[in-house]
N, C-alpha and C positions, 0 to 999 in steps of 0.2 A: 303664327310665329311673328309676323310683322306687327300685329296688334300688340303682342306681348313685348316686343322690342321697343315699340313706341312708348308703351306704358311704363316700362322700366328704365328707359333711356339707353339700354344696350342689352344685347343677348349673346351668349357664347355657348356653343355646344359642339359635339363631335358627330360626324355623319359619314356614312359610307357612300362614296360617289362612284359613278360609273364613267369611265373615259369613253371617248369616241370609238376606241378600238375594242371596247367591251371589258377592258381591265377595270378592276375596282381598287380604289385607294381610300384611306381613312383621312378625312380632312377635319381640321378644327375651323369652325365657322364663327366669325365675330360679326355681329350686326349692330353697329352703333347708330343711334338715332341722331339725326342732324336736322338743322332747320335752314332752309333755303328760301330767302325772300318771305320769311314768316310762315312758310309751309313746312310741316314735318316730313322728313323722308328717312329712309333706311338705306345705309350703304353696307355692302357685304365684303368681307375680307376672308379669303380661303387660304389655309395653310396645309400643305401635305405633311401629315405626321405619321405616314405609314411606317417608315423606318423606326421612328420613336416608339410606336406601339409594338412593333416586333421586338425591339430591344427590351421594352418593359415586360412583355410576355416571356421572353427568354430569361430575364432576371427573376421573374416570379417563379418560373419552373426550376431555376437553379436554387432559389431559396427553399422551395418545397423539398427538393432533392437533398439539400444540405441538412434541413431540419430532420428529414427522415434518417439520414446517416447519423446525425448526432443522437437522435432518439435510440437508434439501434445500438450505437456504441455505448451510450449510457446504460442501456439494459444489459449489454454484455459485461460492462464493468461492474454493475450491481450484482449480476449473477456470479462473476468472478470473486467479488468481494465477499458475497455470502458463502461461496465455496471455501474461500481462504479462511474466513472466520470459523467455519465448521471444522476445517482441517486443524486450525490452531487450537480449537476447543478440544478436539480429539487428542491431539498431541499433549495438551496440558493435562487431560484426564489420565493418559498413560503415564506421563511424567509424575503426577501426584500419586497415582495408584500403584506405582512400582514398589515391590517389596525390598528392593535394594536402594541404597543411597545413590543419588545421581547429582553431580555437581559440575558446574561450568566455572572455570577460573581463567583469569588472564593476568600474567605477571605475578602469579602466586597470590592473587587476590580473588576472593569469592565474588562472582558476578551474580549467580543464582544457584539455588539448590532445591531439591524437592523436600516434601514434608518428612519422608523417611530418613533422609540424611540429617535434617535438623534434629529430629527426635533421637537419632542415634548418638548425636553429640550433646543432647540435652538443651537445645536451643529452639527458638522459633526461627522459621526461614528468614524473616526480616532482620533478625539479629545478626545473621551471618553475612548478609549482603554487604560488600564493601570491605569486609575484614580480611586481614592476612590469614593465609592457611596456617600460620604459626600457632594460632589459637588451639589447634587440635593436636599439637605435638607436646610431648612431655616437657621439653625444654628447648632452648635455642640450639643446643648441640644436635639434638635429634632432628630439628627442623632443617638445619644446614646439611646434615648427613643425608636426609631424605631428598632434599633438593638436588644435591650433587648426583645421587644415584638416578633420580628421575630424569634430569636434563641430559645426563650421559646417554641413557636409553633412548630418549626422544631424538637426540642428535643422530643416533645410530639407526633407529627403525621407526621413529614417530610414535612409539607406544612404550608403556611401562607396565609390568605386572610384578607385584610383590606383596609382602605382608609387613605391616608396621604396627607398632604399638601406638595407639591414639589416645587422646585425653578428652574427656567430657567436660562440660561446663562446670560440674561440681568437683572436678579434679580427679575423679576416678578414671582408671585406665582400662582399655579393652584392645583386643587385637582385631585389626581390620585387614581384609584382603583388598588390595587396591589395584584397579585396572584403569589405566589412563591412556587416552588416545588424543593426538593433536588434531585440531580442526583442519589445519593445513600442515602436513609433515614438513613442507619446505619452509614454513615460517611459524615457529612455535609461539611467537609473540601474539598471534591472532587468538590464542587461547587453547585450552584443552578441556576435554570432557572426562570426568572420572566416575567410575562405578565402584562403590565401597560396600563391602559386606562385613557384618560383625561375625567374626569366626572364633570368638572367645571359647565357646564350648568345643568346637572342633579342635582348636589348638590344645585345650586342656586334655581332651581325649587322646590326642597324639602323644602328649607328654606323659600321660598315665601309662600308655603302652610301652613307654621307654624308648 
């Protein structure tokens, strides 16, 4: 060690030392090479770094524990995300595969609808999004009459059930059974979900029976 210190000009290292009482402490040892009267010599400086090393060990353990917690939470979120994506895919499949029209509106504007609803009206789903529900009524008078009846029922019970004559994109008319439920009965402005069936044949059969 002394030879290395003299050759390098100084030497620093950490060492476990034993006290007179038998206790052990970690010391940082600095051995600078000096020259006295032309003769090389080594001086020693010892610093007790036991507390510092304990703090470093505690910090390292905390970092490892924190990294483990982050990894576990990340895995949990990834699993939750995968489950959520699967649930959304299942809901979308049910939404698109339903044999009745399903539509979500807010302030009488179409937010989204399924393929069955769009086909019933002669549109593509993307064509309907953002449009006023007025597009499927015969005229403005029918639109306003339906709106009054629907909002009155919503205010009373949060839902509406009825039959209305609706208009397709090509202008042809058909009878639809409309079931509407508010997302939040206390606040209809949050939107409503409607289920619509084409009952033209059922209606014609009823009329035929008189």
